[in-house]
matplotlib code that plots the C-alpha trace (Angstrom):
import matplotlib.pyplot as plt

x = [-15.4, -17.8, -16.3, -17.6, -16.0, -17.7, -15.4, -14.9, -11.8, -11.9, -8.4, -9.7, -12.8, -16.3, -19.5, -21.6, -24.3, -22.0, -20.5, -24.2, -24.6, -22.1, -22.4, -25.8, -24.6, -20.9, -18.2, -16.8, -13.2, -12.5, -9.1, -9.1, -8.7, -5.0, -3.5, -4.9, -1.4, 0.2, 1.9, -0.4, -0.1, 0.6, 3.6, 4.8, 7.9, 8.6, 11.3, 9.2, 9.5, 10.2, 7.4, 5.1, 6.1, 5.5, 1.8, 1.7, 3.2, 0.4, -2.7, -5.1, -4.9, -7.8, -9.9, -8.6, -10.5, -11.9, -12.4, -10.5, -12.3, -9.6, -10.5, -8.8, -5.4, -3.8, -1.3, -1.5, 2.0, 3.4, 4.0, 0.1, -1.1, 1.0, -0.8, -3.3, -4.0, -3.3, -6.2, -8.7, -11.0, -9.1, -12.3, -11.8, -15.0, -14.6, -13.1, -9.6, -6.7, -3.3, -2.8, -2.9, 0.2, -1.0, 2.2, 2.0, -1.7, -1.7, 1.2, -0.3, -3.7, -5.8, -8.1, -8.9, -11.8, -13.4, -17.1, -16.8, -20.5, -20.9, -19.1, -19.2, -22.0, -20.9, -17.8, -19.0, -21.0, -18.2, -15.9, -18.9, -19.3, -15.7, -15.6, -18.5, -17.2, -13.5, -16.0, -17.9, -15.8, -18.2, -15.6, -14.2, -17.9, -18.3, -15.6, -16.7, -20.2, -19.3, -16.7, -19.1, -17.6, -20.0, -18.4, -16.1, -13.0, -13.7, -13.0, -16.2, -16.8, -16.7, -19.1, -18.3, -19.8, -17.5, -14.8, -12.2, -12.5, -9.7, -10.8, -7.5, -8.7, -11.7, -13.5, -16.5, -16.3, -14.6, -16.5, -19.6, -18.1, -17.5, -20.9, -22.7, -20.1, -20.8, -24.6, -23.8, -21.7, -18.3, -16.0, -14.7, -11.2, -9.9, -6.6, -6.0, -3.3, -4.5, -7.7, -5.6, -7.5, -6.0, -8.1, -11.6, -14.4, -16.2, -13.7, -14.0, -17.3, -16.1, -12.6, -14.3, -16.4, -13.3, -11.7, -14.3, -14.2, -10.8, -10.9, -14.0, -11.3, -9.3, -5.8, -3.6, -1.0, 1.8, 0.6, 3.0, 2.2, 4.9, 3.5, 0.3, 0.7, 0.5, 1.8, 2.2, 3.5, 3.6, -0.2, -0.7, 1.0, -0.9, -4.2, -2.9, -2.1, -5.3, -7.8, -9.1, -10.3, -8.3, -9.9, -8.0, -9.6, -6.8, -5.9, -2.4, 0.0, 3.9, 3.1, 0.7, 2.5, 3.4, 1.8, 1.3, 4.7, 6.4, 6.9, 3.3, 2.3, 4.4, 2.3, -0.5, -2.6, -2.0, -5.5, -5.7, -8.5, -7.1, -9.4, -8.3, -10.7, -8.4, -5.3, -3.0, -0.1, -0.3, 0.5, 4.3, 3.6, 6.1, 5.7, 1.8, 2.3, 4.7, 2.4, -0.2, 0.9, 2.9, 0.0, -3.0, -6.0, -5.2, -7.5, -7.2, -9.8, -8.6, -10.5, -7.4, -3.4, -0.2, -0.4, -3.6, -4.8, -4.0, -3.4, -3.9, -0.3, 0.6, 2.0, -1.1, -3.7, -1.8, -3.2, -5.9, -6.6, -7.7, -10.7, -10.2, -12.4, -11.2, -11.5, -15.3, -15.9, -17.8, -19.3, -23.0, -25.5, -26.8, -23.0, -22.6, -26.1, -24.7, -21.3, -23.0, -25.3, -22.7, -20.0, -22.6, -23.3, -19.3, -19.1, -22.6, -21.1, -17.7, -19.1, -22.0, -19.8, -16.4, -17.7, -15.8, -17.9, -15.2, -11.8, -9.5, -7.1, -3.8, -1.5, -2.2, 0.4, 1.8, 5.0, 6.3, 4.1, 5.6, 9.2, 9.9]
y = [-39.0, -38.8, -38.1, -39.9, -38.0, -34.2, -32.8, -28.9, -27.2, -23.5, -21.3, -17.6, -16.3, -16.4, -14.6, -16.1, -16.9, -19.0, -20.7, -21.6, -23.0, -25.3, -26.6, -27.7, -29.7, -30.5, -31.7, -28.0, -27.6, -23.8, -23.3, -19.4, -18.4, -20.6, -19.1, -15.3, -14.6, -16.5, -15.5, -12.6, -10.6, -7.6, -9.6, -11.4, -9.6, -10.2, -13.5, -15.1, -18.8, -19.7, -17.7, -18.8, -22.9, -22.6, -21.2, -24.4, -26.6, -25.7, -26.6, -28.5, -31.8, -32.9, -34.3, -34.7, -32.7, -32.5, -28.9, -26.2, -22.5, -19.4, -16.0, -12.6, -12.1, -15.5, -16.8, -20.5, -21.2, -25.0, -25.1, -24.6, -26.3, -29.9, -30.2, -30.9, -34.2, -34.1, -34.2, -32.4, -28.7, -25.2, -22.9, -19.5, -17.8, -14.4, -13.8, -13.5, -16.0, -14.9, -16.0, -19.5, -21.7, -22.5, -24.6, -26.6, -27.5, -28.3, -30.4, -32.3, -33.3, -30.8, -28.6, -24.8, -22.8, -19.3, -18.3, -15.2, -14.8, -13.9, -10.0, -9.3, -6.5, -5.7, -4.7, -3.1, -0.7, 0.3, 1.3, 3.3, 5.0, 5.8, 6.6, 9.3, 10.1, 11.5, 13.5, 14.9, 15.7, 14.2, 14.0, 18.0, 19.1, 17.4, 18.7, 22.2, 22.5, 20.9, 23.7, 26.1, 27.4, 26.3, 26.0, 28.4, 28.1, 24.5, 24.5, 22.7, 19.1, 16.9, 14.7, 11.5, 11.8, 12.2, 11.2, 8.2, 6.1, 2.7, -0.5, -2.5, -6.0, -6.9, -10.0, -10.6, -6.9, -4.5, -5.8, -4.8, -1.0, -0.8, -1.5, 1.0, 3.6, 3.1, 3.5, 6.4, 8.5, 7.7, 6.9, 3.2, 1.8, -1.8, -3.5, -6.8, -8.4, -11.8, -11.5, -9.7, -6.8, -3.1, -0.5, 0.7, -1.3, -1.2, -3.3, -6.5, -7.8, -11.0, -10.6, -11.9, -14.6, -16.3, -15.9, -17.2, -20.3, -20.8, -20.8, -23.2, -26.0, -25.0, -24.5, -26.9, -27.0, -26.6, -23.3, -20.9, -17.0, -15.3, -17.6, -16.0, -12.8, -10.2, -7.5, -4.4, -1.7, 0.5, 0.2, 0.4, 3.5, 5.2, 3.9, 6.0, 8.9, 9.3, 8.3, 10.8, 8.3, 5.0, 2.0, -1.5, -4.5, -6.8, -10.2, -9.8, -12.2, -11.6, -9.6, -7.4, -6.5, -3.1, -1.9, 1.3, 3.3, 5.9, 4.7, 3.7, 7.2, 9.3, 8.3, 9.6, 13.0, 15.2, 15.4, 11.6, 10.2, 6.3, 4.5, 0.6, -1.2, -4.7, -5.3, -3.0, -4.9, -3.4, 0.3, 1.1, 3.3, 5.9, 6.7, 7.0, 9.3, 11.1, 11.6, 12.8, 15.2, 16.6, 17.1, 18.2, 18.9, 14.8, 12.3, 8.6, 6.9, 3.3, 0.7, -1.5, -0.8, -2.2, -3.5, -3.8, -2.5, 0.7, 2.4, 6.2, 7.9, 5.8, 7.8, 7.4, 8.8, 12.1, 13.0, 15.8, 14.9, 11.2, 9.2, 5.7, 3.4, 0.5, -3.2, -2.7, -3.5, -6.6, -5.1, -5.4, -7.8, -8.5, -10.1, -12.0, -13.9, -14.6, -15.7, -18.3, -19.6, -20.1, -21.9, -24.4, -25.0, -25.4, -27.7, -29.5, -29.8, -31.0, -34.0, -35.3, -36.4, -34.2, -31.6, -28.0, -25.1, -22.3, -24.1, -21.1, -19.7, -22.0, -19.2, -16.6, -17.0, -14.9, -15.9, -13.1, -14.3, -17.6, -16.8, -17.9]
z = [-5.7, -2.5, 0.7, 3.4, 6.2, 6.4, 8.6, 7.7, 9.4, 9.1, 9.7, 9.7, 11.9, 9.8, 10.3, 12.6, 9.9, 8.1, 11.0, 11.9, 9.1, 8.7, 12.3, 10.8, 8.1, 9.0, 11.8, 12.2, 14.0, 14.4, 14.2, 13.9, 17.4, 17.4, 14.2, 14.5, 15.2, 12.3, 9.1, 8.0, 4.9, 7.7, 8.3, 5.6, 5.4, 8.9, 9.5, 12.2, 11.3, 14.6, 16.6, 13.5, 13.8, 17.5, 16.8, 14.0, 17.4, 19.7, 18.1, 19.4, 18.0, 15.4, 13.1, 9.9, 7.1, 3.6, 3.5, 4.7, 4.7, 4.4, 4.4, 3.3, 5.5, 6.9, 4.5, 3.9, 3.7, 3.1, 6.9, 7.6, 4.5, 5.8, 9.0, 6.3, 4.5, 1.1, -1.9, -0.2, -0.9, 0.1, 0.1, -0.2, 1.4, -0.9, -4.4, -3.8, -3.3, -3.3, 0.4, -0.1, -1.5, -4.7, -5.8, -2.7, -2.6, -6.2, -6.0, -3.1, -5.3, -3.1, -5.0, -4.5, -5.0, -4.4, -3.9, -6.4, -7.2, -3.6, -3.4, -7.1, -6.9, -3.5, -5.1, -8.5, -6.3, -4.1, -7.0, -8.2, -5.1, -5.1, -8.6, -7.9, -4.5, -6.9, -9.4, -7.0, -4.0, -1.5, 1.4, 0.4, 0.7, 3.7, 5.4, 4.3, 5.0, 8.7, 9.2, 8.3, 5.1, 2.8, -0.5, 0.0, -2.1, -3.5, -7.3, -9.5, -9.5, -12.7, -14.4, -15.9, -19.5, -22.3, -20.0, -21.0, -18.6, -18.3, -16.5, -15.5, -15.4, -16.5, -14.7, -13.4, -11.1, -14.0, -16.9, -14.6, -13.7, -17.5, -18.4, -16.0, -17.0, -20.4, -19.7, -18.2, -21.0, -20.3, -23.3, -21.6, -22.0, -21.2, -20.5, -19.8, -20.0, -19.6, -22.2, -24.6, -24.5, -24.8, -26.2, -26.3, -25.2, -28.4, -30.0, -27.7, -28.3, -30.3, -28.8, -25.5, -27.4, -28.2, -25.4, -23.0, -26.0, -25.8, -21.6, -21.4, -20.4, -16.6, -17.0, -16.7, -13.5, -15.9, -17.7, -17.8, -16.4, -18.5, -21.6, -20.7, -19.4, -22.9, -21.2, -24.0, -21.6, -25.2, -25.5, -22.1, -21.6, -24.7, -22.6, -19.5, -21.4, -22.4, -18.9, -16.9, -14.5, -13.8, -12.3, -11.0, -11.1, -11.1, -9.0, -7.3, -8.3, -9.0, -12.3, -10.7, -7.3, -6.9, -10.9, -10.0, -9.6, -10.9, -14.5, -14.6, -13.0, -15.2, -18.0, -16.8, -16.5, -13.9, -12.7, -13.3, -11.0, -9.8, -8.1, -6.6, -5.2, -6.1, -4.2, -2.2, -3.3, -6.5, -5.2, -4.9, -2.0, -1.9, -5.9, -4.9, -2.8, -4.6, -7.4, -5.7, -3.5, -6.2, -8.6, -6.2, -8.7, -9.1, -6.8, -4.9, -4.4, -2.7, -0.7, -0.1, 1.3, 1.0, 4.1, 6.3, 8.3, 7.5, 10.9, 11.5, 10.6, 7.0, 4.5, 2.1, 4.6, 4.9, 1.3, 1.5, -2.4, -2.1, -0.3, 1.2, 3.2, 5.2, 2.4, 2.6, -1.2, -0.1, 3.3, 3.0, 4.5, 1.0, 0.2, 3.2, 2.7, -0.7, 0.7, 2.9, 0.0, -2.2, 0.6, 1.6, -2.0, -3.0, 0.3, -0.8, -4.3, -3.2, -0.6, -2.9, -6.3, -6.0, -7.8, -7.6, -8.9, -8.5, -9.5, -9.4, -12.4, -11.5, -13.1, -10.5, -8.1, -5.5, -4.6, -2.2, 0.6, 0.6, 0.7, 4.8]

ax = plt.figure().add_subplot(projection="3d")
ax.plot(x, y, z, "-o")
ax.set_aspect("equal")
plt.show()
């Protein structure tokens, strides 16, 4: 399948370097300005269908694209997707793709692809930075010295060697974080409900090879997420009870939504270090706040939040035993350069012969975004 009409639409604002490259190679139509107030992940629970529909009606006429580029925050629901032709490519400039109605797109013969390699290195480094920031209490010592208190009344910090670290989600990022932690002397445990992994990392060399062989073929459209999801609650909670540190690298979908809740946290150590650089929606906000406000020796480090932007006065920001960053896991010069390269490479391959370089896993649907 060779695409003749090299028309690309972007529905969210994209970096200038990427936009410049797209303009040189294709006919680029930028709808991001018109859609900046359309349904987004920070307001998806609001029933503003009439207002959102009015935004779609005010879009100017545009040439129908063969490729639509989207990013992080705009929700591509069926109302928005219906404006585009069937059998086209939706390209996520980044890794997560929970904000597109996968069922609708595939039912209309379209493809969905992402660019996971662009963000992996930066996301791994940021996860490790959050880990060491937590262990070494960087924010606490920084505040102390700026206040002229030196290290008065601050307890000792910790080392990673010999600690039990549980990696929840063993994809591109989780596996790299595990490798770094293991090289520094940490005891690494893994829990991944899609790869049927629960236990010590050392046990899974052969299991990983078997998983990769089984998954060489893309899952079918009718793949049942309930069947594929192996959620062993007892095994998970056995691991959380041993873990000094838990780092999340799971995809957001229906079965991971608000996974970090009261039940989960009650299985953890009271001096737990919890790191979330995956998706903020896996937090149950009230339960997370309660756990860390009660357990002062526990520590929370997060790059993501239940809704974004997470503004001043929001609940988790009141925690003193926490360190936060504003969803910047992939916010590096190098990641931006790779993003441009990956997007152009993906579009070129699609226009040349219909090749999809990084097809998304069709099982990872997040339906709450698309219910109104």
